[in-house]
Structure formats: C-alpha cells, structure tokens
C-alpha positions as a printed Julia matrix, in Angstrom:
276×3 Matrix{Float64}:
  58.98   12.22  115.63
  60.51   14.12  112.44
  58.97   16.3   109.43
  60.68   18.04  106.45
  59.89   21.26  105.05
  61.36   22.16  101.61
  62.54   25.65  100.89
  63.0    26.79   97.43
  64.76   29.81   96.35
  63.04   30.14   93.11
  63.78   33.98   92.21
  66.95   34.75   94.36
  69.23   33.26   96.89
  67.94   32.73  100.57
  70.4    33.59  103.11
  70.49   32.85  106.85
  67.4    30.76  107.3
  65.87   30.84  110.59
  62.52   29.85  112.09
  60.14   30.44  114.85
  57.55   27.96  116.11
  54.6    28.06  118.23
  53.43   25.57  120.55
  51.33   22.81  119.36
  48.18   22.6   121.54
  45.53   19.93  121.59
  42.68   21.14  123.96
  44.27   21.58  127.16
  47.68   19.92  126.28
  50.39   21.39  124.81
  53.79   20.29  123.15
  56.16   23.27  124.03
  57.95   24.91  121.13
  61.14   24.04  123.3
  60.74   20.55  122.34
  61.06   21.19  118.53
  64.21   21.68  116.7
  65.56   22.22  113.23
  68.83   20.2   112.73
  69.95   22.06  109.75
  70.35   25.35  111.48
  71.04   24.64  115.47
  72.1    21.71  117.86
  74.16   20.66  120.41
  77.86   20.35  120.18
  80.21   17.54  121.62
  80.64   19.48  124.91
  76.89   20.02  125.25
  76.83   23.67  124.2
  74.01   25.08  121.92
  75.05   26.44  118.69
  73.6    28.11  115.49
  74.65   27.47  112.18
  74.22   29.58  108.94
  72.28   28.25  106.46
  72.03   29.7   102.89
  70.08   28.4    99.68
  71.47   29.58   96.27
  69.0    30.97   93.51
  66.95   27.93   92.05
  67.79   25.44   94.74
  65.75   23.4    97.34
  66.84   22.96  100.66
  65.17   20.22  102.92
  64.83   21.49  106.62
  64.73   18.37  108.99
  62.57   19.16  112.07
  62.32   16.96  115.28
  59.85   16.76  118.03
  60.7    15.23  121.26
  57.3    14.04  122.37
  57.23   12.74  125.93
  56.22    9.21  126.17
  53.13   10.51  128.67
  51.7    12.98  125.93
  48.15   12.32  125.54
  46.92   11.37  122.09
  45.09   13.53  120.02
  45.67   16.29  117.17
  48.07   19.19  117.87
  48.25   22.16  116.06
  50.43   25.15  115.82
  52.41   27.34  113.26
  55.68   27.19  112.0
  57.42   30.46  110.35
  60.42   30.18  107.91
  62.48   33.35  107.8
  65.6    34.93  106.14
  67.88   37.64  106.67
  65.98   39.89  104.29
  62.81   39.9   106.44
  61.02   37.43  104.21
  58.85   34.98  105.85
  56.43   32.18  105.29
  53.81   30.69  107.64
  53.14   26.96  107.62
  50.31   25.56  109.51
  51.19   22.14  111.44
  48.92   19.33  112.42
  50.58   16.41  114.35
  48.39   13.3   115.3
  49.65   11.47  118.2
  48.08    7.94  118.51
  48.77    4.4   119.6
  51.25    3.1   122.38
  54.76    4.47  122.44
  57.49    2.64  121.33
  59.72    0.95  123.8
  62.96    2.27  122.23
  61.27    5.32  120.77
  61.79    3.9   117.26
  65.68    3.65  117.11
  65.59    0.22  115.81
  63.52    1.05  112.88
  65.79    3.27  110.52
  63.25    4.53  108.47
  61.65    6.44  111.18
  65.06    8.29  111.62
  64.32    8.79  115.26
  68.35    8.49  115.48
  68.46   12.08  114.58
  67.86   13.32  117.86
  71.1    11.64  118.78
  72.6    14.59  117.13
  71.85   16.73  120.43
  72.39   14.09  122.85
  74.28   15.22  125.71
  74.42   11.59  127.28
  78.07   10.56  128.34
  78.99   14.45  128.59
  78.87   14.39  132.56
  81.65   12.32  134.22
  79.43    9.54  135.41
  78.8     6.19  134.26
  75.98    5.68  131.67
  73.7     2.51  131.47
  74.75   -0.36  131.44
  78.18    0.44  132.82
  78.82    0.88  136.43
  80.86    3.46  138.43
  84.57    2.68  138.96
  85.85    1.11  142.28
  89.25    1.01  143.67
  90.48   -1.67  145.93
  94.16   -1.33  146.49
  95.93   -1.42  143.2
  93.02   -2.85  141.2
  90.44   -0.66  139.35
  87.05   -2.2   138.36
  84.67   -1.36  135.93
  81.77   -3.53  134.33
  83.19   -6.95  133.77
  86.68   -6.0   133.86
  89.67   -5.04  136.14
  92.87   -3.62  135.76
  95.69   -4.17  138.17
  98.17   -1.46  138.14
 101.92   -2.04  138.6
 102.9    -0.31  141.89
 106.39    0.81  140.31
 105.29    1.82  136.95
 101.47    2.72  137.22
 100.86    0.56  133.89
  98.49   -2.41  133.9
 100.34   -5.67  135.23
  97.08   -7.44  134.46
  94.15   -6.88  132.74
  90.9    -9.3   133.22
  87.74   -9.24  131.05
  84.7   -11.04  132.39
  87.23  -13.49  134.3
  89.87  -13.97  131.72
  93.29  -12.64  131.87
  94.37  -10.54  128.74
  98.33  -10.27  129.77
 101.02  -12.78  129.81
 103.07  -10.17  131.75
 102.97   -6.59  132.63
 102.68   -3.71  130.22
 106.05   -1.84  129.94
 107.37    1.55  128.94
 110.75    1.31  127.49
 113.46    3.97  127.16
 116.28    2.1   125.37
 119.59    4.35  125.15
 123.1     3.53  123.84
 123.9     2.28  127.44
 121.07    0.0   128.13
 117.29   -0.01  129.07
 116.37    2.79  131.81
 115.34    1.41  135.05
 113.42    4.25  136.13
 110.8     3.57  138.94
 108.36    5.52  140.74
 105.17    5.03  142.94
 101.73    6.33  141.3
  99.61    8.62  143.34
  95.98    8.59  142.74
  94.77   12.05  142.21
  91.1    11.54  141.35
  88.61    8.83  141.9
  84.87    9.57  141.04
  82.46    7.42  139.25
  83.22    8.46  135.65
  87.2     7.9   135.86
  90.24    7.25  138.13
  93.24    9.34  137.59
  96.94    9.37  138.74
 100.28   10.41  138.03
 104.11    9.59  138.88
 107.46   10.67  138.15
 111.03    9.71  138.43
 114.72   10.54  137.23
 118.33    9.67  137.22
 121.55   11.73  136.08
 120.35   11.67  132.59
 116.85   11.8   132.05
 113.46   12.87  134.07
 110.07   11.13  133.2
 106.42   11.86  134.35
 103.25   10.39  133.43
  99.28   10.93  133.75
  97.2     8.24  133.47
  93.34    7.74  133.4
  90.86    5.05  133.2
  87.19    5.83  132.41
  84.13    3.57  133.15
  83.8     1.96  129.9
  87.43    0.62  130.04
  89.0     3.3   127.9
  92.74    3.99  129.31
  94.91    6.71  128.38
  98.9     7.43  129.27
 100.62   10.53  128.81
 104.42   10.64  129.05
 106.75   13.26  129.33
 110.59   12.89  128.88
 113.08   15.55  129.77
 116.84   15.08  129.08
 118.99   16.56  131.62
 121.95   16.53  129.17
 122.91   15.14  125.74
 121.88   11.41  125.38
 121.63    8.97  122.79
 118.08    7.26  122.86
 118.05    4.24  120.26
 114.38    3.32  120.99
 111.31    4.03  122.73
 108.31    1.64  122.74
 105.4     0.33  124.71
 105.1    -3.37  125.32
 101.95   -5.11  125.37
 102.08   -8.79  125.93
  98.8    -9.97  125.08
  97.86  -13.52  125.0
  97.44  -14.9   121.91
  94.25  -16.86  122.7
  92.71  -13.4   123.67
  94.06  -11.22  120.88
  94.53  -13.54  117.88
  94.93  -10.38  115.5
  96.29   -6.83  116.22
  95.82   -3.82  113.81
  96.67   -0.22  113.96
  99.68    1.88  115.35
 101.79    1.06  112.09
 100.81   -2.74  112.36
  99.18   -4.05  109.15
  97.58   -6.96  111.04
  99.52   -9.58  112.95
  98.97  -12.98  114.99
 101.83  -12.31  117.31
 101.65  -10.56  120.78
 102.41   -6.83  119.54
 105.41   -4.97  120.5
 104.65   -1.2   120.02
C-alpha cells in the first residue's frame, strides 16, 4: 500500500530530506520498518544496489513524499500504528503518527491491474531479472547440438558463422535462409569461416565466441542469447594491412509472411525482407 506526506518549506528552504520510521504494531503483530520506503529519497538501482538521493525543497514550495509499505499477503487484519519522523540537514524534525488498517482479502495481483492503487510503484525497487536465471513464465535455455531453445522458440546456429541459420517461433520458421555478416572489399566478399565455441551455458543465457583470419583481415565475434530470446553479437575486425572495404552489412532474410514490416536501424518502415 502507499501513502503521501506533504512537506511545506514555509519559512526557508529545506535541504536533504530524510525520514525515520518505527515498526507498525497491532497487538502482537508487526509490520517491520524495513518494509517501508520513501521513493523520493531512496531505492534500488538497475543492478540491485541500494542508493540514496538528495531531496531539497525551495522556500515556499510543497513537496509530496511517496511512501510504500510492502505488506505480506499473510499479514493479519487489524489497525497497525507507528510513528514517522521527517528530518532535514539542519536538525529540524516533525513526528507524524501513522495508523493503517488492514482488512478484506488480499488481491491476487497485489492491485497491479488497477492503476489508481499505485501498487506498481514498488516495481521501481524490483530486483526481478537481475539474477542470471529465467523468470516466470520463461523457461531455462537448453542446448541440443547446434540448437538453442527457449520458451516457444528455437535458434539453430550456423556451425561456420555462429549466426542463426534458422529461427523458429511457436512452430513457425522465421527465416528464408541463414543470417549473414558480409564484409565486402574491392576484391569481393570475404569468406572467413570459423567453428563457434560455446563458452557459457546456464539457465539464463548461452554464450559463445569464434575467430577467423586471412592474409588481410582478422575477425572475432562474441554472441549471447538470453532466456527471453534476446540475442546480441559483437564483432571485432582488425586489418592486417591497408584494405579497401566497400561495405559491411548484416543480412537477415525474414519471411515476408512473418515480418510484413520492418522498422529501425535506418529503415523508415518497409514490407521487404531487410538487409541491414
């Protein structure tokens, strides 16, 4: 649940707002102070690390402080009471009595589908997905020979390039041919080939790398696929001598019936199979 406290800097600016809060008690039952947070001054960053934020209020202004209480679904009903203190860097403080009533049955989705409840604010501090494991409803990645599988989809890896030879989504093939990374020089298209080596395989991702070279150029690549189907390739090209490169491109031959439109990476929107 959530509540708001307004701080009015009536006579002078209020700097470095902070707060202290007690446990909320109802008889022998307790909601610990650690279950309560002020989203304005603290939180959890995208890497799961706690941070604090400096909050100042100019003279004559009012600042709303948003507080969230993470109430367990098994918390007993009743009226819980405690005290909230608002402080600043000059030692000013004000105590506010808190009284919260818990009643009725817990909501199955914690109120997330009803926006007026503001329950999604707790998502700001979520650490879901930080660990390198699959999250519901996704399933851990599996590997069988040169095929990587995730929920409803498979990626068949080309054994000479490491790029997808075929992508299947819920039984439907996405490509008309293998994805190709093309290096075109004044003398023609390079035919560098290598055998990919898988370097990591855990439930959250599968990663590999490969390298190849000729008398003019060396190329290396690192690739990864994550449990939700996201794929990333990082290519590094190093010339061994002066070489005229006329084009470098990634060809993704998508079936027209699968991807009728393609947008992004310089394309304003097209109905043709893209060459990037």
